[in-house]
C-alpha positions as CSV (number, residue, x, y, z in Angstrom):
1,M,25.2,-5.3,-24.6
2,D,28.1,-6.4,-21.8
3,K,29.4,-4.9,-18.7
4,H,32.1,-2.7,-20.9
5,D,28.5,-1.1,-22.2
6,Y,27.1,-0.8,-19.1
7,R,28.7,2.5,-17.5
8,H,27.0,4.4,-21.0
9,W,23.8,3.6,-20.9
10,A,23.3,3.7,-17.2
11,H,24.4,7.3,-17.5
12,K,21.9,7.8,-20.3
13,A,19.0,6.0,-18.3
14,A,19.7,8.6,-15.4
15,D,19.6,11.4,-17.6
16,W,16.7,10.1,-19.5
17,G,15.0,9.8,-15.8
18,A,16.0,13.4,-14.7
19,D,14.5,14.6,-17.7
20,Y,11.2,12.4,-17.7
21,H,10.7,13.8,-13.8
22,E,11.2,17.5,-14.3
23,T,9.0,17.7,-17.7
24,I,6.4,15.2,-16.0
25,A,4.0,17.8,-15.3
26,E,3.9,18.7,-19.0
27,R,2.3,15.1,-19.8
28,P,-1.2,14.0,-19.7
29,V,-1.8,12.1,-16.3
30,R,-3.4,9.4,-18.1
31,P,-2.7,8.4,-21.5
32,Q,-5.1,8.9,-24.1
33,V,-5.0,5.1,-25.5
34,S,-7.5,2.5,-26.1
35,P,-6.8,-1.2,-24.6
36,G,-4.5,-3.4,-27.7
37,N,-2.7,-0.1,-29.1
38,F,0.5,-1.3,-28.0
39,A,-0.4,-5.1,-28.7
40,G,1.6,-5.1,-32.3
41,M,4.4,-2.8,-31.2
42,F,6.7,-5.9,-29.8
43,G,7.2,-8.1,-32.3
44,A,5.7,-11.6,-32.7
45,T,8.5,-13.6,-32.2
46,P,11.4,-13.1,-29.8
47,P,14.7,-12.1,-31.6
48,E,17.2,-14.8,-32.5
49,A,20.3,-12.5,-32.7
50,A,21.4,-9.8,-30.3
51,E,19.9,-6.0,-31.3
52,P,21.9,-3.0,-30.7
53,M,21.1,-1.1,-27.6
54,E,20.7,2.3,-29.6
55,E,17.5,0.7,-31.3
56,I,16.2,-0.9,-27.9
57,F,16.2,2.5,-26.5
58,A,14.8,4.0,-29.1
59,D,12.1,1.9,-29.3
60,F,12.0,2.4,-25.4
61,E,11.6,6.0,-25.7
62,R,9.1,5.9,-28.6
63,I,6.5,3.3,-27.1
64,V,6.8,3.2,-23.2
65,P,6.5,7.2,-21.8
66,G,3.2,8.0,-23.8
67,G,1.7,4.6,-23.1
68,L,1.9,4.5,-19.1
69,T,0.0,6.5,-16.4
70,H,2.1,8.5,-14.6
71,W,2.0,8.0,-11.0
72,Q,4.6,10.7,-10.2
73,H,2.7,12.9,-12.0
74,P,1.9,16.1,-9.6
75,R,-1.6,16.0,-10.6
76,F,-1.9,12.6,-9.7
77,F,-5.3,12.4,-7.3
78,A,-6.4,8.3,-7.8
79,Y,-6.2,5.6,-6.1
80,F,-3.2,6.1,-3.5
81,P,-0.2,7.6,-4.3
82,A,3.0,5.0,-5.2
83,N,5.9,7.7,-4.5
84,A,9.0,7.5,-5.6
85,A,11.1,10.3,-3.9
86,P,14.3,11.3,-5.5
87,A,16.7,9.8,-2.6
88,S,15.0,6.6,-2.7
89,M,15.0,6.5,-6.6
90,I,19.0,6.9,-6.3
91,A,18.8,3.8,-3.6
92,D,17.1,1.6,-5.8
93,Q,19.6,2.1,-8.6
94,L,22.1,1.2,-6.2
95,A,20.5,-1.8,-5.3
96,T,19.7,-3.1,-8.7
97,A,23.4,-2.3,-9.5
98,M,24.4,-4.8,-6.9
99,A,21.7,-6.9,-7.7
100,A,21.8,-8.8,-4.0
101,Q,19.7,-11.7,-3.3
102,C,18.6,-10.8,0.6
103,M,17.3,-14.2,1.3
104,L,19.4,-14.8,4.4
105,W,21.7,-13.1,6.9
106,Q,24.6,-14.8,4.8
107,T,23.6,-13.7,1.2
108,A,23.4,-10.3,2.5
109,P,24.7,-9.4,5.8
110,V,24.9,-5.7,5.5
111,A,21.5,-5.4,4.2
112,T,20.1,-8.0,7.0
113,E,21.6,-5.7,9.6
114,M,19.5,-2.5,7.9
115,E,16.8,-4.0,7.5
116,I,16.6,-4.6,11.4
117,A,17.7,-1.1,12.0
118,M,15.4,0.8,9.4
119,V,12.2,-1.2,10.6
120,D,13.1,0.2,14.1
121,W,13.7,3.8,12.6
122,L,10.1,3.5,11.3
123,R,8.7,2.0,14.4
124,Q,9.8,4.8,16.5
125,S,8.9,7.3,13.6
126,F,5.2,6.3,14.1
127,G,5.3,6.0,17.8
128,L,4.7,2.2,18.3
129,P,6.9,0.9,21.2
130,D,9.6,-1.3,21.4
131,T,8.0,-4.7,21.9
132,F,7.3,-4.4,18.2
133,R,9.9,-5.9,16.0
134,G,9.2,-6.6,12.0
135,V,10.2,-6.9,8.4
136,L,10.1,-5.2,5.1
137,Q,7.7,-7.0,3.1
138,D,6.8,-6.3,-0.8
139,T,3.3,-4.9,0.0
140,A,0.7,-4.9,2.4
141,S,-0.9,-7.9,0.4
142,S,1.9,-9.6,1.5
143,A,1.9,-8.9,5.3
144,T,-1.7,-9.4,5.3
145,A,-1.6,-13.0,4.1
146,C,0.8,-13.7,6.4
147,A,-0.9,-12.2,9.5
148,V,-4.0,-14.1,8.3
149,L,-1.7,-17.2,8.1
150,T,-0.5,-16.8,11.3
151,M,-3.7,-16.6,12.6
152,R,-4.5,-19.5,10.9
153,E,-2.4,-21.6,12.6
154,R,-2.3,-20.0,16.1
155,A,-5.9,-20.9,15.9
156,L,-5.3,-24.6,14.7
157,G,-2.1,-25.2,17.3
158,W,0.1,-25.0,14.0
159,K,-1.4,-28.2,13.1
160,G,-2.5,-26.4,9.6
161,I,1.0,-26.4,8.0
162,E,1.4,-30.3,8.8
163,D,-1.8,-31.8,8.4
164,G,-3.6,-29.2,5.9
165,L,-7.0,-27.9,6.5
166,A,-9.6,-31.0,5.5
167,G,-11.7,-31.9,7.9
168,G,-10.5,-29.5,10.2
169,P,-13.0,-26.5,12.2
170,Q,-14.7,-23.9,10.2
171,L,-12.1,-20.8,10.9
172,R,-13.7,-17.1,10.8
173,I,-11.8,-14.1,10.3
174,Y,-13.6,-11.0,10.9
175,A,-13.2,-7.5,9.1
176,S,-15.1,-4.1,7.9
177,P,-16.9,-3.9,5.0
178,E,-14.1,-1.2,4.0
179,N,-11.6,-3.8,4.4
180,H,-8.9,-3.7,1.3
181,S,-9.8,-6.8,-1.2
182,S,-6.2,-7.9,-0.1
183,I,-7.9,-9.3,3.0
184,D,-10.8,-11.2,0.8
185,K,-7.5,-12.8,-1.1
186,A,-5.7,-13.7,1.9
187,V,-8.4,-15.9,3.3
188,R,-8.9,-17.3,0.0
189,I,-5.0,-18.5,-0.7
190,A,-5.3,-19.5,3.3
191,G,-7.6,-22.3,2.7
192,I,-10.3,-20.0,5.1
193,G,-12.4,-19.2,2.1
194,Q,-14.3,-16.1,1.3
195,K,-17.9,-16.9,3.1
196,N,-15.5,-17.4,6.3
197,L,-14.3,-13.7,6.1
198,V,-17.3,-11.7,8.1
199,K,-17.5,-8.4,7.4
200,V,-18.7,-6.9,10.4
201,R,-21.3,-4.2,10.2
202,S,-19.6,-0.7,10.6
203,G,-21.1,2.7,12.6
204,P,-22.1,5.8,11.4
205,D,-18.8,7.0,10.8
206,R,-17.8,3.8,8.5
207,G,-15.7,2.3,11.0
208,M,-16.1,-1.3,12.8
209,D,-18.7,-1.5,15.7
210,P,-17.0,-3.1,18.6
211,E,-20.5,-4.6,19.7
212,A,-21.2,-5.9,16.5
213,L,-17.8,-7.7,16.5
214,A,-18.3,-9.4,19.8
215,Q,-22.0,-10.7,19.2
216,A,-20.6,-11.7,15.9
217,I,-17.7,-14.0,17.5
218,A,-20.2,-15.3,19.8
219,E,-22.8,-16.5,17.1
220,D,-20.1,-18.2,15.3
221,R,-18.8,-19.7,18.7
222,A,-22.4,-21.1,19.4
223,A,-22.2,-22.3,15.4
224,G,-19.4,-24.4,16.5
225,H,-17.3,-22.4,13.9
226,L,-13.8,-21.4,15.1
227,P,-12.7,-17.8,15.5
228,A,-9.0,-16.9,14.3
229,G,-8.5,-13.3,14.0
230,V,-9.4,-9.8,13.1
231,I,-8.4,-7.3,11.2
232,A,-8.5,-3.6,11.8
233,C,-8.6,-0.9,9.6
234,V,-7.0,2.5,9.4
235,G,-7.5,4.2,6.0
236,G,-9.8,2.1,4.0
237,T,-9.1,2.6,0.3
238,G,-12.5,3.8,-0.7
239,V,-13.1,6.7,1.6
240,N,-10.6,6.1,4.3
241,A,-12.8,4.9,6.8
242,I,-11.1,4.0,9.9
243,D,-11.8,1.7,12.8
244,P,-12.0,2.5,16.2
245,V,-8.7,0.0,16.8
246,A,-8.6,0.3,20.7
247,R,-11.7,-1.0,21.1
248,I,-11.5,-3.6,18.2
249,V,-8.2,-5.0,19.9
250,E,-9.8,-5.2,23.0
251,V,-12.4,-7.3,22.0
252,A,-10.0,-9.2,19.6
253,H,-7.6,-10.5,22.8
254,A,-10.7,-10.7,25.4
255,E,-11.7,-13.7,22.8
256,D,-7.8,-15.0,22.8
257,L,-7.8,-13.9,19.0
258,Y,-4.8,-12.4,16.7
259,C,-5.7,-9.0,16.0
260,H,-4.0,-7.2,12.3
261,V,-3.9,-4.0,11.7
262,D,-4.2,-2.8,8.3
263,A,-2.8,1.0,8.0
264,A,-1.1,0.8,4.6
265,W,-1.9,4.5,3.4
266,A,-2.9,6.0,6.5
267,G,-0.2,4.6,8.5
268,A,2.4,7.1,7.2
269,A,0.6,10.0,8.6
270,M,1.7,8.8,11.9
271,I,5.1,10.6,12.0
272,C,2.9,13.6,13.0
273,P,2.4,13.5,16.4
274,E,-0.9,15.2,16.1
275,F,-2.7,12.1,13.6
276,R,-2.1,9.2,15.9
277,H,-5.3,9.2,17.7
278,F,-6.8,8.1,14.4
279,W,-4.7,4.3,15.2
280,E,-5.1,4.2,19.0
281,G,-4.8,1.0,20.1
282,A,-2.7,-0.1,17.2
283,A,0.2,-0.3,19.8
284,E,-1.5,-3.1,21.6
285,A,-2.0,-4.9,18.5
286,D,-0.1,-8.2,17.3
287,S,0.8,-7.2,14.0
288,V,0.3,-3.7,12.6
289,V,1.0,-2.7,8.3
290,V,2.4,0.3,6.7
291,N,3.3,0.9,3.2
292,P,6.4,3.4,3.1
293,H,6.2,3.5,-0.7
294,K,2.8,5.0,-0.4
295,W,3.1,8.4,1.0
296,L,6.6,8.6,2.7
297,G,7.8,8.6,-0.5
298,A,10.0,5.0,-0.6
299,Q,10.3,4.0,-4.2
300,F,8.0,0.6,-5.0
301,E,8.0,-2.0,-3.4
302,C,8.6,-1.3,0.5
303,S,5.5,-2.4,2.9
304,V,6.9,-2.3,6.9
305,H,5.5,-5.5,8.7
306,F,5.5,-5.0,12.5
307,V,4.8,-8.3,14.6
308,R,4.5,-8.7,18.1
309,D,5.8,-11.8,18.3
310,P,8.2,-12.5,15.2
311,A,8.3,-16.6,16.6
312,A,4.4,-17.1,15.7
313,L,5.1,-15.4,12.1
314,I,8.1,-17.8,11.4
315,R,6.7,-20.5,12.8
316,S,3.2,-19.8,10.2
317,V,5.6,-19.1,7.0
318,G,9.2,-20.1,8.1
319,L,10.6,-22.8,6.4
320,R,14.6,-23.8,6.6
321,P,16.1,-26.8,4.5
322,D,19.4,-27.8,4.6
323,Y,20.6,-25.7,1.6
324,L,19.3,-22.5,3.8
325,Q,20.9,-23.2,6.9
326,T,23.7,-20.7,8.0
327,L,26.1,-23.2,9.5
328,G,27.5,-21.7,13.0
329,A,24.7,-18.9,13.2
330,D,21.8,-20.7,14.1
331,E,19.9,-17.6,15.6
332,V,20.6,-15.5,13.0
333,T,17.9,-13.8,11.3
334,N,16.8,-14.8,8.2
335,F,14.5,-12.3,6.5
336,N,13.0,-14.8,4.2
337,E,11.5,-17.2,6.9
338,W,9.2,-14.0,7.8
339,S,8.2,-13.7,4.3
340,L,6.1,-16.0,1.9
341,V,8.8,-15.6,-0.5
342,L,12.2,-17.1,-0.6
343,G,13.9,-14.1,-3.1
344,R,14.0,-10.4,-1.4
345,R,15.5,-7.5,-2.6
346,F,17.4,-4.6,-0.6
347,R,14.4,-3.0,0.5
348,A,16.1,-1.3,3.2
349,L,18.7,0.8,1.6
350,K,16.0,3.1,0.2
351,V,14.7,3.2,3.8
352,W,17.6,4.7,4.7
353,F,18.5,6.8,2.1
354,L,15.0,8.5,2.4
355,L,14.8,8.9,6.0
356,R,18.3,10.9,6.2
357,A,17.8,12.7,3.0
358,Y,14.6,14.3,4.1
359,G,14.5,13.6,7.9
360,L,11.4,13.0,9.6
361,E,10.5,16.8,9.7
362,G,10.8,17.2,6.1
363,L,8.3,14.0,5.9
364,R,6.2,15.4,8.2
365,T,5.9,19.1,6.1
366,R,4.6,17.1,3.5
367,I,2.2,15.1,4.9
368,R,0.6,18.3,6.8
369,N,0.6,20.4,3.8
370,H,-1.1,17.1,2.0
371,V,-3.9,17.2,4.9
372,A,-4.5,21.1,4.9
373,W,-4.7,20.7,0.8
374,A,-6.9,18.3,1.0
375,E,-9.5,20.3,3.4
376,R,-9.7,23.3,0.6
377,A,-9.8,21.0,-2.3
378,A,-12.8,19.5,-0.6
379,A,-14.3,23.2,0.7
380,R,-13.6,24.2,-3.1
381,V,-15.7,21.6,-4.7
382,A,-18.2,21.9,-2.3
383,A,-18.7,25.4,-3.4
384,V,-19.0,24.3,-7.2
385,P,-22.6,23.9,-8.4
386,G,-24.0,21.1,-9.1
387,L,-21.3,19.2,-6.8
388,E,-21.4,17.9,-3.2
389,I,-19.3,16.2,-0.9
390,T,-20.2,12.6,0.2
391,T,-17.8,12.0,2.5
392,E,-15.5,14.9,4.5
393,P,-11.6,15.2,4.4
394,V,-9.9,12.2,6.2
395,L,-6.2,13.1,6.3
396,G,-5.4,13.4,2.6
397,L,-8.6,11.8,0.7
398,F,-12.5,13.4,0.5
399,S,-15.1,12.0,-2.0
400,F,-17.6,13.8,-4.0
401,A,-20.6,13.6,-6.6
402,H,-22.5,15.4,-9.0
403,T,-26.2,15.9,-7.8
404,G,-27.3,15.2,-11.2
405,G,-26.7,11.1,-10.3
406,D,-24.4,8.4,-10.7
407,A,-24.8,8.7,-14.5
408,V,-24.2,12.1,-14.6
409,T,-20.9,11.7,-11.9
410,A,-19.4,8.7,-14.0
411,E,-19.6,11.2,-17.2
412,L,-17.7,13.7,-14.7
413,I,-15.1,11.5,-14.0
414,E,-14.5,10.4,-17.4
415,A,-14.0,13.9,-18.8
416,L,-11.7,15.0,-16.5
417,N,-9.6,11.9,-16.7
418,N,-9.8,12.1,-20.6
419,D,-8.9,15.9,-20.5
420,G,-5.5,14.6,-18.8
421,G,-4.5,17.1,-16.5
422,I,-5.8,15.4,-13.4
423,Y,-6.2,11.6,-12.6
424,L,-9.2,10.5,-10.0
425,T,-10.6,7.3,-9.1
426,Q,-14.4,6.2,-8.4
427,T,-15.6,3.8,-5.6
428,Q,-19.2,3.6,-3.9
429,V,-20.4,5.1,-0.8
430,D,-23.5,4.0,0.9
431,G,-24.6,2.7,-2.9
432,R,-24.1,5.9,-4.8
433,F,-21.2,6.1,-7.5
434,V,-18.8,8.8,-6.0
435,I,-15.4,10.7,-7.1
436,R,-12.2,10.2,-4.8
437,F,-10.0,13.1,-4.3
438,A,-6.4,11.4,-2.8
439,V,-4.0,13.9,-2.3
440,G,-0.5,12.4,-1.6
441,Q,1.8,12.5,-4.4
442,F,5.6,13.4,-3.1
443,D,5.8,16.5,-5.2
444,T,2.4,18.1,-5.2
445,T,1.9,21.6,-4.4
446,E,-0.7,23.8,-3.5
447,A,-0.7,25.3,-7.4
448,D,-1.2,21.7,-8.7
449,I,-4.4,21.3,-5.8
450,D,-5.7,24.6,-7.1
451,A,-5.3,23.7,-11.5
452,G,-7.2,20.3,-10.2
453,C,-9.7,21.8,-8.8
454,D,-10.1,24.7,-11.4
455,L,-10.6,21.6,-13.9
456,I,-13.2,19.9,-11.7
457,T,-15.5,23.2,-11.7
458,T,-14.7,23.5,-15.6
459,Y,-15.9,20.1,-16.6
460,A,-18.6,20.3,-13.6
461,G,-20.6,22.8,-15.5
462,K,-20.4,21.2,-18.9
463,V,-21.6,17.1,-17.7
464,G,-25.4,16.4,-17.8
């Protein structure tokens, strides 16, 4: 295939994509397959000669769609969503066609300047102050890793990047037991070590206890350790636990510690002013991460990383060798210096399309609907004999379990997912196996919520 064939196959791919989205609700949400089903379908060796696109496309249609879990399915209630609003998909197609490498201002001037503008649009949308600037990272995992590296270097006076960590003080990072595993991974790759991630005791509402945080910091200082930073959680992946951010930030700053807020999923709801109490105090944090590719509908991947002091981030993760200099423009923004990776996609384009095509009010309406529908679904599930709510709805997420015990609850979720009409995932609540119900897929309707509740009701009476 060459450029002369591109138009034909690009049209065919676009038509296929439109048909896929129009019929996606007819597919099982999770494919009914087993590990290894596809391993022998790709050939044992790469082809020596070029193959016709007709054969390649036909194999794609034969193999791929039936083997996918369909994240854009309106009855996808698992994990958190990885949405793809239609306008965002169009923008990503255009970005793919241009194939820009947006590592420097000079390699993609309009992409860099659009990113600056889109980060500021998002900042305003979430009600954050203009003291924040930011960057579009790939995922919250990368943003959190950057935050942890900044904590490390700030605590060490930026000696770690030069001297290494050997022989240095034992650094400590503090987070809630409800934190995402990306925080655990960040402390590992930063060389701080898993045992130095202190999981601070949480209160009855599962939010981090500020008094316990202050006590842990004091005890570590007394033991000769070096506290470096605190990570507050707004919307934990398990059951959407929310830390008291304002009090956590107050403790962190009183101890001169960097404070990062992980609001990867729940942060999107802050475009609705009535939900901003959930992260009260985030405006005073040192950095905040929200994933527009989750609840807002931006095509994966797209994570906005707000920072109060870009210089600290750049000093911790940036590097500018001779071949990356922008001659005659030393102070220009080069976003690779704000990130762990050098190569960068044109992510700002899909944010620009998304916010213009739906407007904040259109996005607010979706989120408000999802929150209301989650509350309705929880009420329906609570009324099903043999089921009980284990955590009440927080924004778009609640959890439930079968009163018959963990084994019956596990049997229930497997039966539901094997049916294909709904997809749910599990977590642990106080040592108990429970089922999560997360409402947030971009095209979900109230009818989809009802269909999901109908299935839960049906299978709850069959298990055990």
